[in-house]
MARLUMPA-785533 format. One line per field, with one value per residue: residue number from 1; x, y, z of N, C-alpha, C in turn. Coordinates in steps of 0.1 Angstrom, whole numbers. Example, Ala and Ser with C-alpha at 12.3 -4.5 7.8 and 13.67 -1.06 7.14 Angstrom:
n	c(1, 2)
n_east	c(132, 128)
n_north	c(-57, -22)
n_up	c(78, 71)
ca_east	c(123, 137)
ca_north	c(-45, -11)
ca_up	c(78, 71)
c_east	c(132, 129)
c_north	c(-33, 0)
c_up	c(78, 79)
***
This chain:
n	c(1, 2, 3, 4, 5, 6, 7, 8, 9, 10, 11, 12, 13, 14, 15, 16, 17, 18, 19, 20, 21, 22, 23, 24, 25, 26, 27, 28, 29, 30, 31, 32, 33, 34, 35, 36, 37, 38, 39, 40, 41, 42, 43, 44, 45, 46, 47, 48, 49, 50, 51, 52, 53, 54, 55, 56, 57, 58, 59, 60, 61, 62, 63, 64, 65, 66, 67, 68, 69, 70, 71, 72, 73, 74, 75, 76, 77, 78, 79, 80, 81, 82, 83, 84, 85, 86, 87, 88, 89, 90, 91, 92, 93, 94, 95, 96, 97, 98, 99, 100, 101, 102, 103, 104, 105, 106, 107, 108, 109, 110, 111, 112, 113, 114, 115, 116, 117, 118, 119, 120, 121, 122, 123, 124, 125, 126, 127, 128, 129, 130, 131, 132, 133, 134, 135, 136, 137, 138, 139, 140, 141, 142, 143, 144, 145, 146, 147, 148, 149, 150, 151, 152, 153, 154, 155, 156, 157, 158, 159, 160, 161, 162, 163, 164, 165, 166, 167, 168, 169, 170, 171, 172, 173, 174, 175, 176, 177, 178, 179, 180, 181, 182, 183, 184, 185, 186, 187, 188, 189, 190, 191, 192, 193, 194, 195, 196, 197, 198, 199, 200, 201, 202, 203, 204, 205, 206, 207, 208, 209, 210, 211, 212, 213, 214, 215, 216, 217, 218, 219, 220, 221, 222, 223, 224, 225, 226, 227, 228, 229, 230, 231, 232, 233, 234, 235, 236, 237, 238, 239, 240, 241, 242, 243, 244, 245, 246, 247, 248, 249, 250, 251, 252, 253, 254, 255, 256, 257, 258, 259, 260, 261, 262, 263, 264, 265, 266, 267, 268)
n_east	c(40, 12, -1, -33, -56, -81, -113, -112, -89, -75, -63, -40, -28, -22, -38, -39, -54, -60, -83, -99, -84, -84, -111, -114, -99, -114, -137, -135, -117, -94, -69, -43, -27, 3, 31, 66, 70, 46, 44, 29, 32, 34, 9, -7, 3, -6, -33, -36, -28, -49, -73, -99, -92, -79, -44, -38, -59, -58, -39, -8, 8, 37, 60, 93, 110, 127, 152, 163, 171, 195, 216, 224, 208, 182, 178, 180, 159, 137, 137, 130, 104, 91, 93, 78, 53, 47, 49, 59, 63, 62, 37, 37, 62, 71, 91, 92, 95, 113, 138, 164, 183, 178, 188, 186, 199, 212, 193, 172, 185, 187, 160, 153, 167, 154, 129, 137, 145, 121, 112, 98, 71, 63, 76, 71, 67, 65, 51, 65, 74, 66, 91, 111, 101, 105, 132, 135, 122, 141, 159, 146, 138, 116, 100, 86, 57, 37, 28, 23, 5, -6, -39, -70, -102, -94, -68, -59, -40, -34, -12, 6, -10, -14, 12, 16, -3, 8, 31, 24, 20, 5, -18, -19, -40, -34, -49, -76, -98, -93, -81, -103, -118, -138, -164, -161, -162, -184, -195, -192, -208, -233, -236, -236, -259, -278, -275, -282, -261, -228, -203, -178, -181, -188, -164, -147, -160, -157, -128, -125, -135, -116, -92, -72, -68, -66, -81, -68, -82, -86, -99, -118, -137, -158, -181, -172, -153, -171, -186, -167, -162, -188, -189, -182, -204, -217, -230, -220, -232, -227, -228, -222, -195, -183, -187, -170, -146, -141, -131, -104, -77, -51, -45, -29, -35, -21, 3, 28, 61, 61, 73, 58, 42, 34, 54, 46, 23, -5, -14, -40)
n_north	c(-751, -751, -728, -718, -701, -677, -665, -637, -612, -593, -562, -540, -516, -483, -484, -477, -479, -496, -508, -511, -528, -550, -556, -565, -589, -603, -605, -624, -625, -644, -640, -618, -589, -571, -549, -540, -514, -502, -493, -501, -525, -529, -520, -539, -562, -556, -558, -585, -597, -587, -596, -619, -645, -675, -678, -696, -695, -677, -665, -648, -622, -604, -579, -573, -543, -528, -518, -534, -559, -572, -601, -603, -583, -591, -611, -596, -578, -594, -603, -579, -575, -598, -591, -567, -576, -595, -623, -657, -669, -661, -664, -659, -645, -617, -605, -572, -555, -560, -545, -521, -534, -560, -591, -620, -644, -640, -627, -645, -667, -661, -660, -687, -699, -689, -702, -728, -729, -725, -700, -686, -695, -696, -685, -654, -631, -598, -576, -586, -593, -617, -625, -617, -632, -658, -661, -659, -682, -701, -699, -700, -720, -741, -731, -703, -692, -674, -644, -611, -587, -557, -557, -554, -545, -527, -533, -562, -582, -606, -620, -623, -638, -662, -671, -676, -697, -717, -723, -729, -708, -688, -660, -630, -602, -569, -536, -541, -526, -503, -482, -471, -461, -473, -464, -447, -460, -465, -489, -508, -496, -499, -527, -531, -518, -534, -557, -548, -538, -527, -509, -515, -540, -555, -554, -568, -593, -601, -604, -625, -646, -652, -676, -689, -665, -642, -615, -586, -566, -533, -513, -486, -484, -503, -511, -512, -533, -554, -552, -560, -586, -597, -596, -621, -636, -626, -633, -631, -629, -644, -624, -601, -607, -608, -581, -568, -578, -565, -541, -541, -522, -518, -499, -483, -480, -472, -459, -473, -483, -498, -523, -546, -549, -548, -527, -493, -485, -466, -441, -440)
n_up	c(-189, -210, -234, -230, -243, -237, -252, -252, -240, -212, -215, -201, -207, -199, -176, -142, -121, -93, -83, -106, -121, -103, -104, -130, -130, -112, -125, -143, -164, -182, -191, -185, -194, -193, -193, -190, -200, -197, -172, -150, -137, -109, -99, -112, -99, -73, -77, -84, -60, -44, -55, -54, -65, -76, -84, -104, -121, -143, -171, -169, -184, -194, -207, -220, -225, -254, -247, -228, -236, -239, -231, -203, -193, -197, -177, -153, -158, -157, -131, -119, -128, -117, -90, -89, -98, -79, -81, -86, -110, -145, -168, -196, -213, -232, -259, -263, -286, -316, -316, -308, -282, -290, -299, -318, -311, -286, -270, -270, -260, -233, -227, -231, -210, -188, -191, -189, -162, -149, -143, -162, -182, -209, -241, -256, -284, -297, -321, -343, -376, -401, -412, -393, -371, -381, -379, -351, -343, -349, -328, -304, -276, -259, -281, -299, -284, -289, -308, -304, -321, -337, -345, -361, -375, -396, -400, -409, -410, -425, -437, -416, -398, -413, -414, -387, -382, -397, -384, -358, -339, -316, -321, -307, -304, -303, -297, -307, -307, -321, -307, -293, -313, -328, -334, -354, -377, -402, -412, -391, -372, -384, -384, -357, -349, -361, -346, -321, -304, -297, -317, -308, -296, -319, -333, -316, -315, -342, -344, -326, -341, -359, -369, -344, -330, -304, -291, -273, -251, -238, -211, -197, -177, -154, -168, -194, -192, -188, -211, -230, -223, -228, -255, -264, -267, -289, -320, -351, -384, -417, -436, -421, -415, -440, -447, -429, -436, -460, -450, -446, -447, -442, -423, -397, -364, -342, -347, -350, -358, -380, -379, -374, -396, -431, -453, -460, -447, -439, -415, -390)
ca_east	c(26, 8, -10, -47, -60, -96, -117, -107, -80, -76, -51, -39, -21, -29, -46, -32, -64, -59, -97, -104, -76, -89, -124, -112, -95, -125, -148, -133, -107, -84, -56, -40, -15, 9, 44, 74, 69, 33, 46, 18, 33, 32, -5, -12, 6, -15, -46, -35, -29, -62, -84, -103, -91, -66, -34, -38, -71, -55, -25, -3, 19, 44, 69, 106, 112, 138, 165, 167, 170, 208, 215, 224, 197, 170, 176, 178, 146, 127, 137, 122, 90, 86, 91, 67, 40, 45, 47, 71, 64, 54, 32, 41, 71, 73, 101, 82, 98, 126, 145, 174, 192, 173, 196, 178, 206, 215, 181, 164, 192, 183, 146, 153, 172, 143, 119, 143, 146, 108, 108, 89, 64, 62, 82, 63, 73, 54, 54, 74, 69, 69, 105, 118, 96, 111, 146, 133, 118, 153, 167, 137, 137, 112, 95, 78, 43, 27, 32, 12, 5, -18, -49, -83, -109, -87, -55, -63, -28, -36, 1, 11, -19, -11, 25, 14, -10, 17, 42, 19, 22, -8, -19, -26, -43, -36, -56, -87, -109, -88, -79, -115, -124, -146, -176, -158, -163, -199, -199, -193, -219, -245, -237, -239, -274, -285, -275, -285, -249, -219, -193, -166, -184, -187, -150, -141, -166, -150, -115, -126, -138, -104, -85, -60, -66, -72, -79, -65, -89, -85, -112, -117, -147, -163, -190, -164, -148, -182, -190, -157, -165, -201, -188, -180, -218, -223, -229, -220, -235, -217, -229, -214, -181, -179, -186, -158, -134, -138, -125, -90, -70, -37, -44, -23, -42, -12, 15, 40, 72, 59, 80, 49, 33, 40, 57, 37, 11, -9, -18, -54)
ca_north	c(-747, -749, -717, -721, -687, -674, -657, -623, -610, -580, -554, -531, -504, -470, -486, -478, -480, -510, -513, -515, -540, -561, -560, -572, -602, -610, -606, -637, -625, -655, -636, -604, -585, -559, -547, -530, -501, -496, -486, -505, -539, -529, -520, -552, -571, -553, -563, -600, -600, -583, -603, -632, -654, -683, -674, -705, -693, -668, -664, -635, -619, -591, -577, -566, -532, -531, -514, -544, -572, -579, -613, -601, -574, -599, -618, -585, -572, -603, -602, -567, -578, -607, -584, -558, -584, -603, -636, -665, -673, -653, -674, -656, -633, -612, -595, -562, -550, -565, -533, -518, -544, -573, -600, -632, -655, -637, -624, -657, -676, -657, -664, -701, -702, -686, -712, -740, -728, -724, -686, -682, -707, -696, -674, -647, -620, -588, -567, -594, -596, -632, -627, -616, -643, -670, -662, -661, -696, -709, -697, -702, -734, -750, -725, -691, -696, -663, -632, -601, -577, -549, -564, -549, -545, -519, -539, -576, -590, -619, -626, -628, -649, -674, -676, -681, -709, -727, -726, -732, -697, -681, -646, -621, -590, -557, -526, -546, -516, -492, -471, -465, -453, -481, -457, -439, -469, -466, -503, -514, -490, -505, -540, -530, -515, -547, -567, -541, -538, -516, -512, -522, -555, -561, -555, -579, -605, -604, -609, -638, -656, -655, -688, -688, -651, -638, -600, -581, -554, -525, -508, -475, -485, -516, -514, -515, -546, -563, -552, -567, -601, -600, -598, -635, -642, -620, -641, -624, -638, -644, -611, -592, -610, -603, -566, -564, -582, -554, -529, -542, -511, -517, -486, -486, -470, -469, -452, -481, -480, -507, -536, -557, -549, -545, -513, -484, -485, -453, -440, -435)
ca_up	c(-191, -224, -235, -231, -243, -238, -264, -251, -229, -205, -218, -191, -211, -194, -164, -130, -110, -88, -82, -119, -124, -95, -109, -142, -127, -105, -134, -150, -175, -180, -196, -181, -202, -190, -198, -182, -206, -193, -159, -141, -131, -94, -97, -116, -88, -62, -80, -83, -45, -38, -62, -48, -76, -75, -94, -115, -130, -154, -177, -167, -194, -194, -219, -217, -235, -262, -242, -217, -242, -239, -224, -189, -189, -196, -164, -144, -161, -153, -116, -115, -131, -107, -78, -90, -100, -67, -85, -88, -124, -155, -178, -210, -213, -245, -264, -267, -299, -321, -318, -297, -278, -294, -308, -317, -305, -272, -262, -268, -251, -219, -225, -230, -197, -179, -192, -183, -147, -144, -140, -173, -187, -224, -247, -266, -290, -300, -332, -351, -389, -404, -415, -380, -363, -386, -373, -337, -341, -350, -316, -292, -272, -269, -293, -296, -283, -293, -313, -302, -331, -339, -354, -360, -389, -406, -402, -406, -408, -431, -439, -403, -393, -420, -410, -373, -383, -403, -374, -345, -330, -313, -325, -298, -312, -295, -305, -315, -307, -328, -298, -289, -324, -336, -338, -366, -389, -404, -414, -378, -365, -390, -379, -343, -348, -365, -335, -309, -296, -299, -327, -302, -295, -332, -337, -308, -320, -355, -342, -320, -350, -367, -364, -336, -326, -291, -289, -260, -250, -226, -206, -188, -167, -152, -178, -206, -189, -190, -226, -237, -221, -234, -270, -267, -270, -301, -331, -364, -395, -428, -442, -413, -416, -453, -447, -421, -444, -470, -444, -444, -455, -436, -415, -384, -354, -331, -351, -348, -368, -391, -378, -374, -407, -444, -455, -467, -440, -435, -400, -388)
c_east	c(23, -2, -24, -55, -75, -100, -113, -99, -81, -63, -51, -31, -29, -37, -37, -41, -65, -73, -102, -97, -81, -103, -123, -108, -106, -137, -147, -124, -96, -71, -54, -27, -10, 23, 52, 72, 56, 34, 36, 20, 30, 17, -12, -9, -3, -28, -46, -36, -42, -73, -87, -104, -78, -57, -34, -49, -69, -41, -20, 9, 24, 54, 82, 108, 126, 152, 170, 168, 184, 207, 214, 212, 184, 167, 173, 164, 135, 126, 129, 108, 84, 84, 79, 53, 37, 42, 60, 74, 56, 50, 37, 49, 74, 86, 91, 83, 112, 135, 156, 183, 188, 183, 190, 186, 208, 203, 173, 171, 188, 168, 145, 157, 161, 132, 125, 143, 132, 103, 97, 84, 64, 69, 72, 71, 61, 60, 65, 67, 72, 84, 113, 114, 103, 125, 145, 130, 131, 161, 159, 136, 129, 107, 89, 63, 33, 34, 20, 15, -7, -27, -63, -90, -101, -73, -56, -52, -29, -23, 6, 3, -16, 2, 24, 7, 0, 28, 37, 21, 8, -7, -26, -28, -44, -43, -69, -99, -104, -86, -91, -122, -133, -159, -173, -159, -178, -203, -201, -205, -232, -247, -241, -254, -282, -286, -278, -273, -241, -209, -181, -169, -184, -172, -143, -147, -159, -137, -115, -129, -126, -97, -73, -57, -73, -70, -77, -71, -87, -99, -109, -127, -151, -172, -183, -158, -159, -186, -180, -159, -178, -200, -186, -193, -224, -220, -231, -224, -225, -216, -221, -199, -176, -178, -173, -146, -131, -132, -110, -82, -55, -35, -40, -29, -32, 1, 28, 49, 71, 66, 70, 41, 40, 44, 46, 24, 7, -13, -32, -53)
c_north	c(-745, -737, -722, -707, -686, -667, -643, -621, -596, -573, -543, -518, -491, -472, -487, -478, -494, -516, -518, -528, -552, -566, -568, -587, -610, -612, -619, -636, -636, -652, -621, -600, -572, -558, -538, -516, -494, -489, -490, -519, -539, -529, -533, -562, -569, -559, -579, -604, -598, -592, -616, -643, -662, -679, -683, -704, -684, -668, -650, -633, -605, -591, -570, -556, -534, -527, -523, -558, -578, -591, -611, -592, -581, -605, -607, -580, -581, -604, -590, -569, -587, -600, -575, -565, -592, -617, -644, -669, -664, -663, -672, -643, -629, -604, -584, -557, -556, -553, -531, -529, -558, -580, -614, -643, -652, -635, -637, -668, -674, -662, -679, -706, -700, -696, -725, -740, -726, -710, -681, -695, -708, -683, -667, -636, -610, -579, -573, -596, -611, -634, -627, -628, -656, -672, -665, -676, -705, -709, -700, -717, -735, -743, -711, -694, -687, -651, -622, -589, -569, -555, -559, -549, -537, -524, -554, -586, -604, -627, -631, -639, -662, -680, -683, -695, -720, -731, -728, -721, -690, -666, -639, -607, -578, -546, -531, -536, -503, -480, -464, -458, -462, -474, -449, -447, -471, -481, -510, -509, -496, -519, -540, -527, -527, -557, -561, -542, -526, -519, -518, -537, -562, -563, -567, -592, -610, -610, -622, -649, -660, -667, -685, -674, -649, -623, -596, -567, -546, -520, -496, -476, -500, -520, -518, -529, -556, -564, -561, -582, -605, -602, -612, -641, -636, -628, -633, -633, -636, -631, -601, -594, -605, -588, -562, -567, -572, -542, -529, -532, -509, -503, -489, -475, -466, -462, -460, -478, -490, -520, -548, -559, -546, -531, -505, -483, -470, -453, -434, -421)
c_up	c(-206, -224, -238, -231, -244, -250, -264, -239, -223, -207, -208, -194, -206, -182, -152, -118, -105, -86, -95, -123, -116, -100, -121, -140, -120, -114, -143, -162, -172, -186, -192, -187, -197, -197, -190, -187, -201, -180, -149, -135, -116, -91, -101, -105, -76, -64, -79, -68, -39, -43, -55, -59, -75, -87, -106, -125, -142, -158, -175, -177, -192, -205, -214, -229, -242, -257, -230, -223, -244, -229, -209, -185, -188, -182, -153, -145, -156, -138, -112, -117, -121, -94, -78, -91, -88, -70, -86, -102, -133, -166, -192, -209, -228, -247, -269, -281, -304, -325, -307, -295, -282, -303, -307, -309, -290, -264, -259, -260, -236, -217, -223, -216, -187, -179, -186, -168, -141, -141, -150, -179, -202, -229, -257, -272, -294, -311, -341, -365, -391, -405, -402, -371, -368, -380, -358, -334, -342, -337, -303, -289, -259, -282, -289, -296, -289, -299, -311, -312, -331, -349, -351, -374, -399, -408, -399, -406, -413, -432, -426, -397, -400, -416, -396, -374, -388, -393, -360, -334, -328, -317, -314, -304, -302, -304, -312, -316, -313, -319, -294, -300, -333, -342, -350, -379, -391, -405, -400, -370, -371, -385, -364, -341, -352, -354, -321, -299, -299, -310, -321, -300, -308, -336, -329, -313, -333, -352, -335, -329, -359, -361, -356, -331, -313, -290, -275, -259, -237, -222, -197, -176, -165, -163, -191, -204, -192, -204, -234, -236, -228, -249, -274, -272, -283, -313, -344, -375, -407, -435, -434, -415, -429, -454, -440, -429, -455, -464, -443, -453, -451, -430, -401, -374, -343, -335, -349, -359, -380, -391, -379, -386, -420, -445, -462, -460, -436, -420, -400, -383)
***
């Protein structure tokens, strides 16, 4: 399976409401993102079973936490995810963090085998810097299809995006709405007022314009789900984009340990 990513994906971190998950799938999200660490694979699986949508209509992704990345553990971990999700194949399987039990050779050997046997369609990584990703590319077969990193107007990840473009790796952007704090950015609020929309829609529309980037947005309500999808139709002008580009301050909204970004990053 070749990755065919939509303009915006459905991030399920913190969502255990099966009704909301089902609504998102039925609303037309073509990428659904979960993880073992989120503790909601069973609920996502229930939503997949309940939704009146053919399984082939969306890409399903999950991630293995860093304490399960030993060669043998990877196979066991994936069996657990398949069971909880109620599926035979995972479209995109991520290494959640290059920490703990992660070993490029042994971890990715297990991932390669899962792809070869058809259990996994694509290999993904998450929170990988260009340097760590470069090593992973040497061991992944056929390749690393995507790297999911924190990316939003305050953390624009130019260096990683350039590396991804050069090596044919898709960029999946988590945290595109700054953890629900887009309204704290006056420039985004001003652009939103100009277009009669919300600062969150502006942030999503900006990330969608970046070459090779798909933002993964969460939602607390059905209206949030709809708002995220509607951002696809928001057309920012050059002045808007230039304004947002000036916001890049390498501010991390999620308190990560800095593996995915350059050293010296402040926290929001």
